[in-house]
C-alpha positions as CSV (number, residue, x, y, z in Angstrom):
1,M,28.1,-8.0,5.4
2,E,26.5,-5.8,2.7
3,L,22.8,-5.0,3.4
4,P,20.7,-5.7,0.4
5,L,18.4,-3.4,-1.4
6,V,14.9,-4.8,-1.0
7,V,12.1,-4.4,-3.6
8,G,8.5,-5.2,-3.0
9,V,7.1,-6.9,-6.1
10,D,3.5,-7.9,-7.0
11,G,3.7,-8.3,-10.8
12,S,2.1,-4.9,-11.5
13,E,3.7,-2.3,-13.9
14,P,4.6,0.1,-11.1
15,S,6.4,-2.7,-9.2
16,L,8.2,-3.7,-12.4
17,R,9.4,-0.1,-12.8
18,A,10.6,-0.3,-9.2
19,V,12.6,-3.5,-10.1
20,D,14.3,-1.7,-13.0
21,W,15.1,1.3,-10.8
22,A,16.3,-0.8,-7.9
23,A,18.5,-3.0,-10.2
24,D,20.3,0.2,-11.4
25,E,20.6,1.5,-7.8
26,A,22.0,-1.8,-6.5
27,A,24.6,-1.7,-9.3
28,L,25.5,1.9,-8.3
29,R,25.8,0.9,-4.6
30,G,27.5,-2.4,-5.2
31,V,25.0,-4.3,-3.0
32,P,22.8,-7.3,-3.5
33,L,19.2,-7.0,-4.7
34,R,16.4,-8.9,-2.9
35,L,13.0,-9.2,-4.5
36,V,10.1,-9.9,-2.0
37,Y,6.6,-10.9,-2.8
38,A,4.0,-10.9,0.0
39,S,1.3,-13.3,-1.2
40,L,-1.6,-11.5,0.5
41,W,-0.9,-8.3,-1.4
42,E,-4.2,-8.3,-3.2
43,R,-6.1,-7.9,0.0
44,Y,-4.7,-4.4,0.0
45,E,-4.6,-3.4,-3.6
46,G,-7.4,-5.4,-5.2
47,P,-7.6,-8.1,-7.9
48,A,-6.5,-5.8,-10.8
49,L,-3.3,-7.9,-11.4
50,A,-5.3,-11.1,-11.8
51,T,-7.9,-9.5,-14.0
52,G,-5.2,-8.0,-16.2
53,L,-3.6,-11.4,-16.8
54,G,-7.0,-13.0,-17.6
55,R,-6.9,-15.4,-14.8
56,S,-8.4,-15.7,-11.4
57,S,-6.4,-14.4,-8.5
58,E,-6.0,-18.0,-7.2
59,Q,-4.2,-18.9,-10.5
60,V,-1.6,-16.1,-10.3
61,L,1.4,-17.9,-8.7
62,A,3.7,-16.1,-6.4
63,D,6.8,-17.9,-7.7
64,T,6.0,-16.8,-11.3
65,I,5.8,-13.2,-10.2
66,V,9.2,-13.2,-8.4
67,E,10.8,-15.3,-11.2
68,A,9.7,-12.8,-13.8
69,A,11.0,-9.9,-11.7
70,A,14.3,-11.6,-11.1
71,K,14.8,-12.3,-14.9
72,R,14.0,-8.6,-15.6
73,A,16.5,-7.4,-13.0
74,H,19.2,-9.7,-14.3
75,R,18.7,-8.6,-17.9
76,R,19.1,-5.0,-16.8
77,E,22.1,-5.5,-14.5
78,V,23.8,-8.8,-15.1
79,D,26.5,-8.3,-12.4
80,V,24.0,-7.7,-9.5
81,K,23.5,-10.6,-7.1
82,I,19.8,-11.3,-6.9
83,S,17.7,-13.3,-4.4
84,T,14.0,-13.8,-4.2
85,E,11.5,-14.6,-1.4
86,V,7.8,-15.4,-1.3
87,L,6.3,-14.5,2.1
88,P,2.7,-15.9,2.8
89,E,1.7,-12.9,4.9
90,E,0.4,-9.4,4.7
91,P,2.6,-7.1,2.7
92,V,3.1,-4.2,5.2
93,P,4.4,-6.3,8.2
94,A,6.5,-8.4,5.8
95,L,8.2,-5.4,4.2
96,L,8.7,-3.6,7.5
97,R,10.5,-6.7,8.8
98,E,12.6,-6.9,5.6
99,G,13.5,-3.3,6.1
100,R,15.3,-4.1,9.4
101,T,18.1,-5.8,7.5
102,A,18.0,-3.7,4.3
103,S,20.0,-0.8,3.1
104,A,16.7,0.6,1.7
105,L,13.3,-0.5,0.6
106,V,12.1,0.3,-3.0
107,L,8.4,0.3,-3.8
108,G,6.3,1.2,-6.8
109,S,3.4,3.6,-6.4
110,R,0.1,2.0,-6.6
111,G,-3.1,4.0,-7.1
112,R,-6.7,3.2,-7.7
113,G,-9.1,3.7,-10.6
114,G,-8.3,6.3,-13.3
115,I,-6.0,8.4,-11.2
116,A,-3.4,5.7,-10.4
117,E,-0.5,8.0,-11.1
118,L,-1.7,10.6,-8.7
119,L,-2.5,8.7,-5.5
120,L,-0.1,6.5,-3.6
121,G,-1.1,2.9,-2.8
122,S,-1.8,2.0,0.8
123,V,1.1,-0.4,1.1
124,S,3.7,2.1,-0.1
125,L,2.3,4.8,2.2
126,A,2.2,2.6,5.3
127,V,5.7,1.2,4.7
128,A,7.2,4.7,4.1
129,A,5.6,5.9,7.3
130,R,6.8,3.2,9.6
131,A,10.0,1.6,8.2
132,D,13.3,1.6,10.0
133,C,15.3,2.1,6.9
134,P,15.1,4.6,4.0
135,V,12.1,3.9,1.7
136,I,12.2,4.9,-1.9
137,V,8.9,5.2,-3.7
138,L,8.9,5.4,-7.5
139,R,6.9,8.5,-8.3
140,G,6.7,9.9,-11.8
141,S,4.3,9.1,-14.6
142,H,6.9,8.1,-17.2
143,D,9.8,5.5,-17.2
144,N,12.4,8.2,-17.7
145,Q,11.3,9.8,-14.4
146,A,11.7,6.5,-12.6
147,N,15.2,5.8,-13.9
148,S,18.1,5.9,-11.5
149,A,20.4,6.7,-14.5
150,M,18.6,10.0,-14.9
151,R,21.1,12.8,-14.6
152,G,18.9,15.2,-12.6
153,P,20.2,16.3,-9.3
154,V,19.4,14.9,-5.9
155,V,17.1,17.4,-4.1
156,L,17.2,17.4,-0.4
157,G,14.4,19.0,1.6
158,V,16.0,20.4,4.8
159,G,13.7,20.3,7.8
160,E,13.5,22.0,11.2
161,E,16.2,19.9,12.9
162,P,18.9,19.4,10.4
163,E,21.9,18.6,12.7
164,N,23.1,15.1,12.5
165,S,20.3,14.3,10.0
166,A,20.0,10.8,8.5
167,A,18.3,12.4,5.5
168,V,21.3,14.7,4.9
169,R,23.8,11.9,5.0
170,F,21.6,9.8,2.7
171,A,21.3,12.6,0.2
172,F,25.0,13.2,0.1
173,Q,25.6,9.4,-0.4
174,E,23.1,9.3,-3.3
175,A,24.6,12.3,-5.0
176,A,28.1,10.9,-4.7
177,E,27.1,7.5,-6.1
178,R,25.2,9.0,-9.0
179,R,27.9,11.7,-9.6
180,V,25.3,14.4,-9.8
181,P,24.9,17.7,-7.8
182,L,23.1,17.9,-4.5
183,E,20.5,20.7,-4.3
184,A,19.7,21.4,-0.6
185,V,16.5,23.4,-0.3
186,R,15.0,25.2,2.7
187,A,11.6,26.7,2.4
188,W,10.5,29.7,4.5
189,R,7.4,31.7,5.1
190,C,6.7,35.0,6.8
191,P,3.5,34.8,8.8
192,G,0.9,37.4,7.9
193,Y,0.7,38.8,11.4
194,E,4.4,39.8,11.3
195,T,4.0,42.1,8.3
196,T,3.8,45.9,8.7
197,D,2.8,48.8,6.6
198,H,5.5,51.1,8.1
199,P,7.9,52.0,5.3
200,L,11.0,51.7,7.6
201,M,9.9,48.2,8.5
202,A,8.9,47.0,5.1
203,G,10.6,43.7,4.3
204,E,12.2,43.3,7.7
205,P,10.2,40.3,8.9
206,A,10.7,38.5,5.6
207,R,14.4,39.2,5.8
208,L,14.7,37.7,9.2
209,H,12.9,34.5,8.2
210,E,15.1,34.2,5.1
211,E,18.2,34.6,7.3
212,R,17.0,31.8,9.6
213,A,16.5,29.6,6.6
214,V,20.0,30.3,5.5
215,Q,21.3,29.5,9.0
216,T,19.3,26.2,9.0
217,L,20.9,25.2,5.6
218,D,24.4,26.1,6.9
219,A,23.8,23.9,10.0
220,A,22.6,21.0,7.9
221,L,25.5,21.1,5.5
222,R,28.2,21.9,8.0
223,E,29.8,18.4,7.5
224,A,29.4,18.2,3.8
225,P,31.8,15.6,2.3
226,E,34.3,16.6,-0.4
227,G,33.7,15.6,-4.0
228,V,30.0,16.4,-4.2
229,E,28.8,19.5,-6.1
230,L,26.6,21.3,-3.7
231,H,24.0,24.0,-4.3
232,R,22.1,25.7,-1.5
233,R,18.8,27.4,-2.0
234,T,16.2,29.1,0.1
235,A,12.7,29.7,-1.3
236,E,9.7,31.5,0.0
237,G,6.5,29.5,0.1
238,P,5.0,26.3,1.6
239,A,7.6,23.6,1.8
240,R,5.5,21.0,0.0
241,K,5.1,23.3,-3.0
242,V,8.7,24.3,-3.1
243,L,9.8,20.7,-3.1
244,L,7.2,19.5,-5.6
245,D,8.4,22.3,-8.0
246,A,12.0,21.1,-7.5
247,S,11.0,17.5,-8.2
248,A,10.2,18.3,-11.8
249,D,13.9,18.3,-12.8
250,A,15.3,16.0,-10.1
251,G,16.5,12.5,-10.2
252,L,15.6,11.8,-6.6
253,L,13.9,13.9,-3.9
254,V,15.0,13.1,-0.3
255,V,13.0,14.1,2.8
256,G,13.2,13.1,6.4
257,A,10.6,11.5,8.7
258,R,10.7,11.6,12.5
259,R,10.3,8.3,14.3
260,R,9.3,8.7,17.9
261,H,9.6,5.8,20.4
262,G,6.4,4.7,21.8
263,H,4.3,6.2,19.0
264,F,2.3,3.9,16.7
265,G,0.6,4.3,13.4
266,L,1.8,6.5,10.5
267,Q,4.7,8.7,11.3
268,L,4.9,11.0,8.4
269,G,4.9,14.8,8.4
270,R,2.7,16.8,6.1
271,V,5.5,17.6,3.7
272,A,6.6,14.0,3.3
273,H,3.0,12.9,2.9
274,A,2.5,15.5,0.1
275,V,5.6,14.7,-1.9
276,L,4.9,11.0,-1.7
277,H,1.5,11.6,-3.4
278,H,2.5,14.2,-5.9
279,S,6.2,14.3,-6.7
280,A,7.4,14.1,-10.3
281,C,10.4,12.0,-9.4
282,P,11.2,9.1,-7.0
283,V,11.0,10.1,-3.4
284,A,13.3,8.8,-0.6
285,V,11.8,9.0,2.9
286,V,14.6,8.7,5.4
287,P,13.7,7.9,9.1
288,Q,15.3,9.9,11.9
289,R,14.9,8.6,15.4
290,A,13.9,11.2,17.9
């Protein structure tokens, strides 16, 4: 059975952009598209939707929201099988449960006030930090940056434990389906206490750290499938800055997130948290069970 691509919708413009992106992605993957509306969404994100429609929140009907989203998705990709669901519950637990039987969850970014494009909404952040499946959050201020047809490469941020990484496998799959290159990036830094003023030692600590970054890349990409154009790159600097810079020209940025059994709450590293808030392109957070 083909696992569907699930999109969280709420009638807002960010969620409609997510519907467009997910419809294209479902067509690429050849999987069904499932549109889900959790009817208590406004408890998290406020009554902006109802105000924008000129009606009270009680008058905004959930079935109208999902129907409009389904029509939009069908117009965009007529051959994709589409289903809808209205769930009378809180959005985060509803989407987390949907993610257990999904190939991936797709969410729009929801901000607050005048900086909506900079800050991630609480629902998207909570789901990305706890879901059992990959979560793709539509970052980027313009429609062309949130378009799966964009020909930019898939950028993969390679972490500390790359072997048998779910994020690596996901990134290769996305690059193959999109027929774009995969750019695997490993950031490295030389701690200040390792530097030296001795001329014979100049650059030696940095060289060792760069070599370790190269080795980490090699380990991550050891089982690279054939048919995907692969670029490897190491870069000196904080990982979040290196990946945010790479996101400017990317079609998708892929990062991993460790899930530890017995741990509750948000399970996102600092790098994943940063790119979710500030990436210039869609971000895929791929869980890895410890």
